[in-house]
Residue, then its C-alpha position, 0 to 999 in steps of 0.5 A: x500500500x505504501x512506498x518509500x516515496x509516499x509522503x506523510x500527508x499522502x500516507x494519512x490520506x490513504x489511511x483515512x481513505x481506506x478506513x472510509x472505504x471499508x467502513x462504508x462497505x461494512x456498514x452497507x453489507x451489515x445493513x443489507x444483510x439485515x434487510x432480509x429480516x422481518x424486523x427491518x422490512x417492517x421498519x423501512x416500510x414507512x420510509x419507502x412507501x412515502x417516497x415518490x420514487x419508491x412507493x410503487x414497489x409495494x404494488x408489485x412486491x411484498x413488504x419482505x420483497x421490497x426489503x430484500x430487493x433493497x438489501x441485494x442492492x446494498x450488498x452488491x454495492x458493498x462488494x463493489x466498494x471492497x473491490x473498487x481499489x483493484x477493478x476500475x469499472x467497479x470503482x465507478x459502479x461503487x460510487x454510483x451505488x453509494x450516491x444512489x443509496x445515500x441520496x435516496x436515504x437522505x431524501x427520506x428526511x423530506x418524504x417521510x411524514x413525522x421525520x422532523x420534530x421540535x425538541x426543546x425548541x430545536x428542530x431534530x430529525x432521525x439522525x440515523x438518516x442524517x449521518x448518511x451525508x458523510x457516506x454521500x461525500x465519500x461516494x464522490x471521493x471514491x469516484x475520483x481518487x487523486x492521481x498524485x497519491x500512490x496507492 
């Protein structure tokens, strides 16, 4: 991973990059696997059914079927992320998968009723969704790995 010529700042960038890469992959893989459970299928139903681009899925698939489909996408995206440093076209696929997944997840903040509420005078939301902003940013990073950094 490192060469003698790798500078300290490049080394720090690479360490942070790979922690982010494998961190996002682990989270997506774990969540993707959990989508195959009845508990998670029921938990995501209010999010998916209120989404203008996804709600129609319940017209053709069961609650578990929709959850399984989303789980498959998340698992394939996680696998593409893991292989992205080694296979160029998977880097593009991983980035697209991350962007679609996390833009969709973040959009639930605006499409799901009751997501925002006021607590002690401060607007708050379901932070498990808001945290996906970080992963969305990484999705853009993985697409354009800096050329001056030694892998």
